[in-house]
N, C-alpha and C positions, 0 to 999 in steps of 0.2 A: 855699503853704497843705498842713494836714493833713486829710486827709478817712475818715472813719472807714469802713471797707471792711463792714462790714452793712448801716449803712442810710444811706449816702452824704452823711452830713451833715457841711461844714466844722466842724473840732474847733476848728482854731488856724490862725494863719497866723507864719511866723517870719520875721523881719527879716532876710536878708543882702544883702551888698552886690554887687548886678551879678550875679546866678550866670549860671552857663554851662553847668554839667555836676552832675549830683548822680549817684553811685552807691550802694547798700547793700551791705553786708554781710552776708549773713545767719547764719553762723557765727557775729559776735561782736555781731549788732543794730544795727549802727552806719552814719550814712548821713554819708556824704562828700559835702559840696558845695563846688563850685567857680568861684572867681569868677576876673579878671582877675590878680591876683598874690597870690592865698590860698584854702587849703582850709579851713572849718569843719566839726567833727566834732560829732553828735546822736548820743545814746545813743537808741536806735529801742525798749529795750525794753520794760517794764512799767512805766514811769513815766505817770502820768497826764496830765503835762504836758509838753511835749518841750522842750530849750532847747539851745541851743550852749555842747557841754562845753568845747573848747578849737578854737584855731585857729593856724595857721601858716604862712609866707609861700612861695610858690614862686615859679618863675622860668617851667619850662613853660605855653603857653596855647593848648594842644590839648587833644583828647579825654584822658580819665582813666577808667582801669580798675581794678578791685581785685583786687588777689593773693592770698585769705582765705587760703591753704593757708601762706602765707610771711609773712600781713601786711606789705604792700607794697601801694602806689602805684605805676604806671606813666602817666607822664604825657608826652602828645611836644610837640616843638615844632612850631607849624607854616611857622615863618622857616626852620628849618635839617633835616637829617637824624639826627635824634635823642631822645632819650626820655630823661626823671628819671626816676629811680628813689628811691623817697621811704619812706621808713618810715613806716607807717601811725598809730602812738604818737604818735610823738616829733616828726615832721615832716622830720627830717635828712634830707637830702640824700644818698644813697650811692653811687650813681655814675650817670655819664652814659654810655645806651649806644647806640653807633652805627647806624641800621638805613639809610645807605648811601642812600636815596632821602626826599624829604620824606614823612610819612605823612598817611593821612588819617581811618583806622578799623582798631582791632586789637581782638583778644579771646586768652582765656587757656583753654586744657585744661588743669586744675589734674588730670586723670589720669594724662597724659602731660609734663606740667610743660613743653610749647607754646605759642609764643604766636601769631600771625597777626599778619603785618600788613600793609596792602595801604598805598600808594604812588602822590604826585601825578604822579610823571615819569611812571608809564603801570601800568596795569590786574596787571600780574603781583604776587605778592602772597608775601611773604617767610614762612621759618618761622626763628622762634627757640628756642633752646633754652637756657629758662630757667637750666639749672643751671649750663652750660658760658657763657651770656652770649654767645653768637655765633650766626650765622644758617648754618642747618643744611640750606635748600634753599628751593623757592618751589612755590609753586600758580600753574599759567600760566590762562592765558585759555584759554577752548575754542576748538579749531581750526577746530571746522564751521562759523564764523562768521566774516565778512570781517572783520579786523583794524580796516580804517578805519571800519567803523562802531559803534566801542566810541567813547564819547566823551569826550573830553578829560575827566580827572575835575580839572586845574586850575580848569576854570570852572565846577566844582561842588562844589568840597568846603567853601567857606563855608556852603555851606547844606544839604549834605546830613548827614544822622544815620548812625546808624549801622547800615552793612550788613553786617557780618560778623560771625556767630552760629557759636558751638559745640556740637554736641549729644556731649554724655560719652561717654551711654548709649550712643547709636546710633552712634557712632563717627563721625558726621558733620562737616564746616564746610560751612556756606552763605554763600556771598556774593553779592549784587547786584550788577550792572555796568549801566552804562546804555548805552542801545542806540540808534542812527539807523536806521528804517526807510524811511520813503517821503520825500527831500527835496521840500517847496519852498520859496515864498518868499511872504511877507505881512507884513501892519503889524497891531500887537498895538494897540487902543487902548483906553480908560479904560473899563471896564464897573462897571456896576452891581451886583453879586452880594455874596451872604453865606453863610454856614453852608456846610453840605456841598459848596453848589455851586461855591463858592469855589476850595475847596480842590480840589475835583475838576477846576476849569477850570486852575486853577495848574500844580496838580500833573500832569497829562494833558496838558499842553504842555510841562513841564520847564522854567515860568518863575517867578522869582523875583517876590513879590508887587509890590515897589520897583521892577519896570519897568512897572508898568501904569496908574501916575498919569497918562503920557504917551503918544500913539502911537511905537511903536518900531519899524523897519526889523530884523527877524530872520529867520533862515532857520530853521523848524520844520518838523516831520513827525508823521508819525504815531509819536508817542515810544515807546519802549517799554522796560521793564529784563528782563535777564537774568537770571534764579534759579540759579547753577550749584551743585550740591551735590557735595563732594569726600569719598572717602574717608580719615579720619584716620591709618589704619592704613599708607597704604602712598601719599599724596598724589595720587592719581590720579582723575579726573573719573569720576562716575558718572553725571551725566544733567542735564542742562538743561532749563529750560523758560522760556518767553519773556510776559512782560504785559502790556499795552498800560497807557503812564502811566507815572507815577514809582510807586514802592510805597514797601509798608516792612512788615518782617516782624515775626512775634516765634516764641519756640519754648516749647512746652510740654515740660520736661525729666522729667518723669514718663513720660511715652508717647511721646517722640517728634517729636509732631505738629507741621510748620510752618503755623502762619497768613502771610499773605499780603494786605495789604489794598491795594484797586486804589480810590482816588478819582472815577479815571474814570468807573466805572458804578458805586462806590460798595459794591462788595461783598469777602468776602472767603472765599479759597479757602484749602481745607487739602490738604495734602499730606501723604504718609508722609515717611518718613527718606530714602526712593528716590524722589523726587520725584513720586509718584503722586498727582494729583487726586481726593481722596477723599471732596471734598465741596465745593460752592459755594452760598453764600450770602447774601442780598439782606440789606441793614440797615434796617429798620421803625424808626418809633419807637414809642415803647409807648402804644395804641389801643384803645380798646375794640372799634370794629370792626375791627381786626385780625384776620388770619384764622390765628392763633396754631396752626391745626393744617398749617400748611405749612411742611414740614420745609426749605424755601429760604428761611425768613423768620426773621433773627435778630433781636429786641428789643433799643431800648437801654432801658435799665430807666430811667437819667433823663441830663439833659443840665445839668452845672453849669457855670452862668456863673463867667468871671474875668477881670476887665481886661485887656484886651490889650495885650500884651507885645510889645516891637517886637523880645526877643531869644527870640519862642515859637517852640517847634517841633514838627513833624509827629512826636507820639507816639504807640508803639503798643506797647502792653506787656499781657503776659497775667500774670492770677492764677492760679497752678496747682492751690491748695489751693482756693481759693473758685468756679474756672473761669469767672471774666471776664475780659475785653478791655477793656484802656481806651485811649481813642483822642481824641486832641486834635484839636478841629477850628477850623478860622479862621473867623472872623469879621468883621462889616463894622465893628462899634464895640466888641466883646469877643471873645474866644476861649469854647471851652466845650472841658468835658470828658466824654464820652462812655461811660457804660460798658454795655459788652454782655453778656448774660447767656448763657452757652453751653449751661448747662442748660435753659432756656425749652424 
């Protein structure tokens, strides 16, 4: 779906075969949409109606990221420890880069020409020099927390979203680690919930929706996720912050503010580049009775429904020019895109 950023109207839909990832190259105004074995490119410049301009086959089936400085795409393989380097214009496979471990997420610092890759063998993160094409270092787990409390990535890689962000201006790398707090034993049964409550329950306990159709005996806890912030100039840990439940984060690149959404309590926490929480806001729907003078309330402009897609992902992105956040929420019969105005 293509949505107008000014009036939030759906302008058009573009049919793409089973998309599972999309990325924008802002420098060239191109949108790359990846499916299982194909990437489509769409020019999103000034054309009134968008269409697929080009498509090419790919082998890798993992996350895709864009390197605008080199006009390259990096796509990792879920099944073995490597990633494909692809020419973004022609789709030609340039080389296969080894990563030593299977990957689950990656991010690029275009100023230092480094790539940060997290692996599913364990939570340490490798650093790749893109000029030399080799591993030059690692970002390690915070030593102040028991290593056994970090949840095994293999159990979550299929439904985790992006968990690494690079702040080029603030010289920071932000990584979220799933963390186990108090372990108990229980049985999850089918529950009739929808909207924000649904994603809050599922994400708060760290349980995929597929497990809720029947009672499933599991070990669960007061799930937490640990945000670790590293200094990209020396690869040292700056600070950590522990949140309740599953989270997602986005970064405003113009002011280095980090936004963390916690569905368990439906709040957004705003942190500075050194991890200090500078604001905490509840999310409320647009309502004439809402107390808009309350600085702790941020208003949904609109909830835009769209058909439920089994491949839908928990999305949390910011438009730094409009100062709006876009949040996808899983409903019972359809998904919703919530638009949150940070200027309100």
